[in-house]
Backbone as a chain_set.jsonl record, in Angstrom:
{"seq": "XXXXXXXXXXXXXXXXXXXXXXXXXXXXXXXXXXXXXXXXXXXXXXXXXXXXXXXXXXXXXXXXXXXXXXXXXXXXXXXXXXXXXXXXXXXXXXXXXXXXXXXXXXXXXXXXXXXXXXXXXXXXXXXXXXXXXXXXXXXXXXXXXXXXXXXXXXXXX", "coords": {"N": [[119.387, 47.639, 101.527], [116.42, 47.126, 103.142], [113.979, 49.079, 104.8], [112.52, 48.558, 108.016], [109.154, 48.206, 109.26], [108.793, 49.664, 111.779], [110.972, 51.457, 111.52], [110.258, 52.926, 109.274], [107.942, 54.18, 110.237], [109.061, 55.714, 112.334], [110.813, 57.39, 110.873], [108.974, 58.769, 109.308], [107.532, 60.164, 111.31], [109.565, 61.794, 112.371], [110.277, 63.326, 110.099], [107.825, 64.629, 109.607], [107.583, 66.111, 111.957], [109.842, 67.808, 111.806], [109.176, 69.165, 109.463], [106.83, 70.547, 110.273], [107.929, 72.22, 112.213], [109.632, 73.852, 110.681], [107.708, 75.031, 109.007], [106.137, 76.499, 110.903], [108.088, 78.274, 111.815], [108.472, 79.864, 109.604], [106.181, 81.345, 109.381], [104.626, 84.573, 109.389], [103.727, 85.587, 111.885], [105.129, 84.163, 113.736], [107.145, 85.039, 115.357], [107.535, 87.7, 117.658], [108.395, 91.007, 117.476], [110.24, 93.445, 119.301], [109.683, 96.889, 119.698], [110.48, 100.374, 120.056], [108.419, 103.005, 121.424], [108.834, 105.349, 119.911], [109.694, 104.328, 117.443], [107.385, 103.04, 116.569], [105.629, 105.218, 116.314], [106.969, 106.55, 114.29], [106.525, 105.046, 111.964], [103.677, 104.15, 111.745], [101.877, 102.79, 110.047], [103.001, 100.342, 109.464], [102.378, 98.752, 111.599], [99.719, 98.167, 111.956], [98.346, 95.735, 111.185], [99.994, 93.922, 112.394], [101.495, 91.991, 114.899], [103.23, 93.183, 117.676], [105.7, 94.18, 120.14], [105.874, 96.652, 122.673], [107.23, 98.981, 124.998], [106.514, 100.888, 127.957], [105.509, 103.377, 130.355], [102.944, 103.01, 132.687], [100.571, 105.388, 132.86], [99.737, 107.507, 135.577], [96.507, 107.639, 137.046], [95.084, 106.7, 134.87], [94.236, 104.102, 134.7], [91.646, 101.853, 134.115], [89.636, 99.494, 135.197], [87.464, 96.96, 134.374], [86.087, 94.679, 136.049], [83.973, 92.873, 135.82], [83.648, 92.314, 133.079], [86.219, 91.732, 132.538], [88.06, 93.602, 131.343], [90.686, 95.731, 130.765], [91.723, 99.036, 130.67], [94.099, 101.498, 129.902], [96.538, 104.162, 129.812], [99.677, 104.376, 128.273], [103.079, 105.533, 128.19], [106.178, 106.695, 126.756], [107.305, 108.784, 127.934], [108.298, 110.699, 126.288], [106.514, 111.958, 124.679], [105.182, 110.034, 123.192], [102.396, 108.257, 123.246], [100.057, 105.626, 124.071], [96.76, 104.379, 123.963], [95.751, 101.786, 125.669], [93.994, 98.735, 125.418], [93.102, 95.856, 127.056], [91.991, 92.575, 127.127], [91.269, 90.402, 129.565], [92.713, 89.052, 132.602], [94.782, 91.208, 134.36], [98.374, 91.112, 135.045], [99.521, 90.282, 138.387], [101.277, 92.194, 139.488], [100.708, 94.498, 138.126], [100.295, 97.973, 137.933], [99.582, 101.508, 138.23], [102.063, 103.873, 137.19], [104.006, 102.02, 136.876], [106.394, 100.182, 134.935], [105.642, 98.655, 131.809], [105.336, 96.043, 129.407], [103.777, 95.726, 126.384], [102.06, 93.57, 124.252], [100.664, 93.544, 121.114], [98.374, 94.935, 118.649], [98.064, 97.827, 116.564], [95.175, 99.896, 116.313], [94.677, 101.772, 114.38], [96.227, 103.503, 111.644], [96.796, 106.197, 111.719], [98.094, 107.821, 114.171], [97.655, 110.259, 115.348], [94.939, 110.679, 115.246], [93.873, 108.326, 116.384], [95.281, 106.54, 118.812], [95.057, 103.945, 119.696], [95.822, 100.815, 121.1], [95.438, 97.481, 120.809], [95.823, 95.08, 123.079], [97.167, 91.812, 123.498], [98.713, 90.623, 125.31], [100.189, 91.322, 128.428], [103.043, 92.354, 130.139], [104.612, 92.902, 133.123], [107.072, 95.218, 133.984], [109.7, 95.179, 136.218], [111.923, 96.273, 138.804], [115.067, 94.784, 139.548], [116.45, 95.448, 141.721], [116.504, 96.059, 145.165], [115.526, 98.535, 147.336], [115.859, 100.785, 150.167], [113.079, 102.12, 152.041], [113.184, 104.922, 152.03], [114.609, 105.843, 149.727], [113.435, 104.476, 147.724], [111.172, 105.185, 146.006], [112.124, 107.364, 144.411], [114.419, 106.266, 143.189], [113.329, 104.033, 141.858], [111.635, 105.206, 139.926], [113.544, 106.589, 138.377], [115.096, 104.459, 137.392], [113.167, 103.051, 135.878], [112.504, 104.915, 133.888], [115.028, 105.158, 132.653], [115.286, 102.494, 131.744], [113.151, 102.276, 129.946], [113.863, 104.131, 128.018], [116.31, 103.245, 127.101], [116.588, 101.816, 124.721], [116.322, 103.72, 122.742], [118.622, 105.19, 123.099], [120.635, 103.573, 122.16], [120.658, 103.756, 119.479]], "CA": [[118.811, 47.206, 102.769], [115.054, 47.633, 103.276], [113.624, 49.588, 106.131], [111.447, 47.83, 108.676], [107.962, 49.012, 109.504], [109.047, 50.664, 112.834], [111.889, 52.467, 111.003], [109.471, 53.775, 108.375], [107.082, 55.006, 111.078], [109.919, 56.677, 113.031], [111.289, 58.346, 109.876], [107.829, 59.603, 108.947], [107.249, 61.058, 112.436], [110.654, 62.77, 112.434], [110.138, 64.248, 108.958], [106.638, 65.447, 109.815], [107.901, 67.063, 113.03], [110.749, 68.82, 111.262], [108.412, 69.967, 108.509], [105.942, 71.472, 110.98], [108.77, 73.228, 112.855], [110.051, 74.784, 109.628], [106.508, 75.762, 108.593], [105.794, 77.471, 111.946], [109.132, 79.297, 111.875], [108.358, 80.739, 108.446], [104.955, 82.132, 109.45], [104.932, 85.947, 109.776], [103.403, 85.844, 113.285], [105.799, 83.191, 114.592], [107.95, 85.749, 116.349], [107.054, 89.048, 117.921], [109.544, 91.882, 117.598], [110.113, 94.556, 120.231], [109.946, 98.208, 119.133], [110.295, 101.499, 120.966], [107.272, 103.828, 121.027], [109.234, 106.28, 118.849], [109.719, 103.587, 116.181], [105.993, 102.817, 116.167], [105.105, 106.515, 115.875], [107.634, 106.952, 113.048], [105.939, 104.309, 110.836], [102.542, 103.409, 112.311], [101.191, 101.951, 109.062], [103.615, 99.007, 109.495], [101.997, 98.037, 112.806], [98.264, 98.005, 112.065], [97.976, 94.315, 111.125], [101.173, 93.172, 112.81], [101.68, 91.89, 116.342], [104.535, 93.673, 118.094], [105.809, 94.534, 121.559], [106.339, 98.005, 122.953], [107.231, 99.205, 126.444], [106.253, 102.24, 128.41], [105.13, 103.56, 131.741], [101.504, 103.165, 132.859], [100.364, 106.743, 133.378], [98.897, 107.614, 136.774], [95.148, 108.128, 136.856], [94.502, 106.257, 133.597], [93.825, 102.7, 134.801], [90.201, 101.646, 134.196], [89.462, 98.049, 135.231], [86.099, 96.443, 134.386], [86.245, 93.314, 136.534], [82.875, 92.023, 135.366], [83.937, 91.884, 131.702], [87.667, 91.489, 132.464], [88.651, 94.51, 130.363], [91.551, 96.729, 131.37], [92.119, 100.135, 129.793], [95.045, 102.423, 130.517], [97.405, 104.886, 128.884], [101.098, 104.176, 128.527], [103.895, 106.54, 127.528], [107.63, 106.592, 126.922], [107.644, 110.074, 128.551], [108.849, 111.563, 125.245], [105.431, 112.383, 123.811], [104.597, 108.909, 122.467], [101.439, 107.601, 124.126], [99.117, 104.671, 123.515], [95.589, 104.033, 124.756], [95.803, 100.326, 125.618], [92.856, 97.939, 125.863], [93.505, 94.465, 127.256], [90.914, 91.702, 127.592], [91.843, 89.343, 130.384], [93.112, 89.467, 133.938], [96.139, 91.764, 134.31], [99.323, 90.487, 135.966], [99.369, 90.709, 139.782], [102.096, 93.366, 139.801], [100.317, 95.625, 137.291], [99.788, 99.149, 138.633], [99.941, 102.79, 137.627], [103.415, 104.29, 137.5], [104.865, 100.846, 136.688], [106.77, 99.878, 133.564], [104.887, 97.539, 131.247], [105.554, 95.674, 128.011], [102.487, 95.376, 125.796], [102.097, 92.907, 122.948], [99.374, 93.716, 120.469], [98.295, 95.561, 117.332], [97.448, 99.146, 116.501], [93.825, 99.931, 115.749], [94.599, 102.743, 113.296], [97.558, 103.923, 111.198], [97.003, 107.609, 112.018], [98.145, 107.882, 115.632], [97.139, 111.551, 115.82], [93.489, 110.526, 115.386], [93.542, 107.189, 117.232], [96.499, 105.843, 119.21], [94.626, 102.746, 120.41], [96.623, 99.6, 120.967], [94.699, 96.327, 121.323], [96.831, 94.189, 123.643], [96.826, 90.417, 123.767], [99.609, 90.176, 126.37], [100.797, 92.364, 129.259], [104.125, 91.886, 130.996], [105.014, 93.974, 134.024], [108.512, 95.396, 134.16], [110.009, 95.536, 137.594], [113.34, 96.418, 139.115], [115.684, 93.664, 140.235], [117.168, 96.037, 142.838], [115.629, 96.358, 146.285], [116.036, 99.709, 148.025], [115.194, 101.125, 151.416], [111.847, 102.869, 151.796], [113.445, 106.344, 151.815], [115.027, 106.18, 148.362], [112.794, 103.546, 146.792], [110.318, 105.796, 144.977], [112.927, 108.152, 143.484], [115.287, 105.375, 142.418], [112.509, 103.206, 140.984], [111.216, 106.028, 138.792], [114.72, 106.858, 137.543], [115.477, 103.222, 136.694], [112.144, 102.739, 134.877], [112.676, 105.839, 132.763], [116.251, 104.725, 131.962], [115.03, 101.231, 131.071], [112.244, 102.523, 128.82], [114.535, 104.938, 127.001], [117.62, 102.715, 126.732], [116.576, 101.367, 123.335], [116.528, 104.884, 121.879], [119.989, 105.65, 123.272], [121.543, 102.688, 121.445], [120.577, 104.002, 118.027]], "C": [[117.451, 47.874, 102.949], [114.793, 48.068, 104.709], [112.485, 48.761, 106.702], [110.281, 48.774, 108.92], [108.186, 50.025, 110.63], [109.995, 51.78, 112.365], [111.161, 53.445, 110.081], [108.59, 54.729, 109.184], [107.907, 56.087, 111.777], [110.416, 57.753, 112.077], [110.172, 59.306, 109.478], [107.511, 60.612, 110.052], [108.312, 62.151, 112.522], [110.526, 63.793, 111.306], [108.933, 65.166, 109.127], [106.89, 66.496, 110.893], [108.8, 68.173, 112.527], [110.031, 69.73, 110.276], [107.499, 70.973, 109.201], [106.739, 72.557, 111.705], [109.199, 74.28, 111.843], [108.869, 75.64, 109.178], [106.149, 76.847, 109.612], [106.822, 78.594, 112.011], [109.015, 80.291, 110.731], [107.086, 81.582, 108.433], [105.275, 83.543, 109.941], [104.667, 86.24, 111.252], [104.125, 84.895, 114.229], [106.701, 83.84, 115.619], [107.434, 87.177, 116.467], [108.269, 89.918, 118.213], [109.23, 93.037, 118.54], [110.497, 95.851, 119.526], [109.795, 99.261, 120.22], [109.05, 102.265, 120.521], [107.625, 104.8, 119.899], [109.264, 105.583, 117.489], [108.304, 103.338, 115.668], [105.392, 104.113, 115.646], [105.726, 106.954, 114.557], [107.016, 106.277, 111.827], [104.728, 103.507, 111.303], [101.832, 102.489, 111.329], [101.757, 100.526, 109.05], [103.076, 98.15, 110.634], [100.504, 97.75, 112.926], [97.859, 96.53, 112.08], [99.118, 93.409, 111.565], [101.254, 93.16, 114.333], [103.101, 92.303, 116.678], [104.508, 93.956, 119.591], [106.39, 95.924, 121.693], [106.282, 98.207, 124.47], [106.968, 100.663, 126.758], [105.898, 102.234, 129.879], [103.616, 103.733, 131.799], [101.274, 104.508, 133.548], [99.4, 106.737, 134.56], [97.537, 108.189, 136.428], [94.474, 107.643, 135.586], [93.984, 104.827, 133.636], [92.314, 102.618, 134.994], [89.952, 100.143, 134.08], [87.986, 97.707, 135.35], [86.199, 94.958, 134.754], [85.169, 92.365, 136.044], [83.158, 91.46, 133.977], [85.413, 91.562, 131.482], [88.324, 92.285, 131.34], [89.424, 95.585, 131.121], [91.898, 97.769, 130.319], [93.068, 101.028, 130.566], [95.823, 103.128, 129.421], [98.838, 104.611, 129.285], [101.891, 105.161, 127.689], [105.372, 106.208, 127.7], [108.188, 107.869, 127.544], [108.368, 111.004, 127.587], [107.775, 111.979, 124.251], [104.782, 111.287, 122.997], [103.717, 108.127, 123.431], [100.559, 106.639, 123.357], [97.973, 104.484, 124.492], [95.427, 102.522, 124.621], [94.505, 99.733, 126.133], [93.303, 96.491, 125.91], [92.327, 93.681, 127.786], [91.55, 90.504, 128.289], [92.221, 89.912, 131.738], [94.541, 89.995, 133.877], [97.065, 91.029, 135.277], [99.17, 91.069, 137.377], [100.114, 92.001, 140.088], [101.732, 94.595, 138.967], [99.778, 96.759, 138.147], [100.22, 100.4, 137.88], [101.337, 103.198, 138.083], [104.447, 103.193, 137.299], [105.219, 100.712, 135.216], [106.007, 98.66, 133.087], [105.333, 97.301, 129.81], [104.22, 95.167, 127.497], [102.726, 94.704, 124.457], [100.712, 93.037, 122.337], [99.481, 94.35, 119.106], [97.664, 96.937, 117.458], [96.063, 99.038, 115.874], [93.763, 100.799, 114.499], [96.001, 103.184, 112.916], [97.834, 105.408, 111.444], [96.931, 107.797, 113.534], [97.711, 109.235, 116.187], [95.64, 111.473, 116.049], [93.14, 109.444, 116.405], [94.828, 106.432, 117.56], [96.179, 104.599, 120.032], [95.517, 101.561, 120.074], [95.842, 98.469, 121.618], [95.723, 95.29, 121.774], [96.305, 92.769, 123.791], [97.71, 89.831, 124.86], [100.173, 91.391, 127.105], [101.883, 91.72, 130.108], [104.588, 93.069, 131.831], [106.528, 93.998, 134.112], [108.744, 95.81, 135.601], [111.516, 95.585, 137.788], [113.836, 95.173, 139.831], [116.426, 94.143, 141.486], [116.164, 96.389, 143.936], [116.265, 97.46, 147.119], [115.343, 99.863, 149.372], [113.965, 101.962, 151.091], [112.12, 104.326, 151.46], [113.76, 106.66, 150.354], [114.336, 105.326, 147.307], [112.02, 104.249, 145.678], [111.129, 106.595, 143.966], [113.791, 107.268, 142.594], [114.483, 104.517, 141.437], [112.082, 103.981, 139.743], [112.383, 106.291, 137.842], [115.124, 105.615, 136.757], [114.46, 102.864, 135.613], [112.283, 103.638, 133.653], [113.922, 105.454, 131.965], [116.015, 103.459, 131.163], [114.158, 101.423, 129.833], [112.978, 103.214, 127.674], [115.847, 104.333, 126.512], [117.687, 102.276, 125.276], [116.805, 102.542, 122.369], [117.956, 105.386, 121.952], [120.976, 104.824, 122.447], [121.531, 102.907, 119.947], [121.656, 104.943, 117.587]], "O": [[117.368, 49.102, 102.908], [115.311, 47.503, 105.672], [111.597, 48.318, 105.973], [110.415, 49.992, 108.799], [107.797, 51.18, 110.459], [109.835, 52.929, 112.774], [111.422, 54.647, 110.109], [108.494, 55.917, 108.877], [107.5, 57.248, 111.813], [110.437, 58.928, 112.444], [110.396, 60.507, 109.331], [107.251, 61.781, 109.768], [107.979, 63.319, 112.725], [110.653, 64.995, 111.539], [109.014, 66.356, 108.821], [106.459, 67.642, 110.759], [108.549, 69.349, 112.792], [110.262, 70.939, 110.263], [107.401, 72.122, 108.77], [106.279, 73.694, 111.805], [109.133, 75.476, 112.126], [109.016, 76.848, 108.989], [105.885, 77.988, 109.233], [106.461, 79.748, 112.24], [109.418, 81.445, 110.873], [106.926, 82.443, 107.568], [106.116, 83.701, 110.826], [105.35, 87.091, 111.821], [103.777, 84.822, 115.407], [106.991, 83.24, 116.653], [106.962, 87.771, 115.497], [109.072, 89.603, 119.091], [108.108, 93.543, 118.575], [111.515, 95.909, 118.836], [109.065, 99.06, 121.191], [108.665, 102.183, 119.354], [106.798, 105.049, 119.021], [108.896, 106.188, 116.483], [108.055, 103.417, 114.465], [104.705, 104.1, 114.625], [105.081, 107.658, 113.779], [106.984, 106.877, 110.753], [104.764, 102.277, 111.256], [101.239, 101.494, 111.747], [101.053, 99.594, 108.661], [103.292, 96.938, 110.641], [100.073, 97.147, 113.908], [97.079, 96.13, 112.944], [99.193, 92.254, 111.147], [101.098, 94.197, 114.977], [104.058, 91.843, 116.056], [103.451, 93.971, 120.222], [107.273, 96.327, 120.936], [105.4, 97.673, 125.143], [107.174, 101.548, 125.928], [105.98, 101.207, 130.554], [103.059, 104.523, 131.037], [101.725, 104.731, 134.672], [98.38, 106.048, 134.543], [97.426, 109.11, 135.619], [93.392, 108.125, 135.248], [93.347, 104.384, 132.681], [91.762, 103.229, 135.91], [90.046, 99.581, 132.989], [87.326, 98.11, 136.307], [86.373, 94.1, 133.889], [85.427, 91.174, 135.869], [82.938, 90.276, 133.723], [85.815, 91.169, 130.387], [89.041, 91.737, 130.503], [88.885, 96.256, 132.0], [92.314, 97.43, 129.211], [92.862, 101.284, 131.752], [95.772, 102.741, 128.253], [99.18, 104.609, 130.468], [101.45, 105.579, 126.619], [105.768, 105.535, 128.651], [109.403, 108.021, 127.669], [108.983, 111.983, 128.009], [108.084, 112.315, 123.107], [103.907, 111.574, 122.179], [104.21, 107.427, 124.315], [100.336, 106.8, 122.157], [98.183, 104.436, 125.704], [95.011, 102.033, 123.57], [93.976, 100.168, 127.156], [93.822, 95.96, 124.929], [91.722, 94.069, 128.785], [92.266, 89.71, 127.68], [92.068, 91.108, 131.988], [95.429, 89.297, 133.387], [96.597, 90.393, 136.222], [98.74, 92.211, 137.538], [99.63, 92.821, 140.868], [102.384, 95.632, 139.089], [98.907, 96.545, 138.99], [101.097, 100.36, 137.018], [101.746, 102.91, 139.208], [105.636, 103.411, 137.528], [104.432, 101.088, 134.348], [105.751, 97.737, 133.861], [105.667, 98.241, 129.087], [103.606, 94.286, 128.098], [103.493, 95.195, 123.629], [99.71, 92.687, 122.96], [100.537, 94.316, 118.474], [96.84, 97.183, 118.339], [95.82, 98.192, 115.014], [92.898, 100.595, 113.648], [96.882, 103.238, 113.774], [98.987, 105.836, 111.384], [95.847, 107.915, 114.105], [97.426, 109.346, 117.38], [95.117, 112.13, 116.95], [92.217, 109.618, 117.201], [95.399, 105.763, 116.698], [96.922, 104.237, 120.945], [95.903, 101.344, 118.926], [95.607, 98.484, 122.826], [96.412, 94.691, 120.948], [95.151, 92.553, 124.161], [97.504, 88.698, 125.295], [100.583, 92.369, 126.479], [101.67, 90.673, 130.719], [104.918, 94.124, 131.289], [107.181, 92.97, 134.286], [108.061, 96.688, 136.129], [112.276, 95.0, 137.017], [113.111, 94.576, 140.627], [116.972, 93.327, 142.229], [115.103, 96.949, 143.662], [117.409, 97.334, 147.556], [114.374, 99.167, 149.676], [113.832, 102.459, 149.973], [111.373, 104.923, 150.685], [113.241, 107.63, 149.802], [114.63, 105.45, 146.119], [112.211, 103.922, 144.507], [110.853, 106.516, 142.769], [113.883, 107.494, 141.388], [114.917, 104.302, 140.306], [112.162, 103.462, 138.629], [112.216, 106.219, 136.625], [115.458, 105.713, 135.576], [114.849, 102.416, 134.535], [112.191, 103.171, 132.518], [113.882, 105.427, 130.735], [116.483, 103.345, 130.031], [114.398, 100.805, 128.795], [112.74, 102.915, 126.504], [116.445, 104.868, 125.579], [118.749, 102.36, 124.66], [117.41, 102.372, 121.31], [118.463, 105.948, 120.981], [122.039, 105.322, 122.076], [122.32, 102.299, 119.225], [121.747, 105.266, 116.402]]}, "num_chains": 1, "name": "protein.A"}
């Protein structure tokens, strides 16, 4: 039984779509993996030319926003001695602030983090608590939950 012209066109479109999906899935940058700051510090050479995600706390007093050029610089830490100097080009999320948890997607600038712990970010995601507290206990509870959330990945190892 011969295929009609519409059947041939439909089969070609389906095969081309499936082929492009498989091709994109096999590309090294098709998925971005989440790592803890300790994992990045343990093997920084693996992260220089690789896009990855890492979370931390935006350190107070480190936010430097250049609104004219839309460049944000800040320092983030896991509070265990692993810090990154983050540079992000673009408008930060509305909820971005110092003392807040953040997930950064980007690449390391250098494999020797003792000399240069710069992280060039292409995406910032603000971490926030899903729990709403009263004003009295809000600041203490928020800080405790953020630290627990940042460090939970290390506890599961």
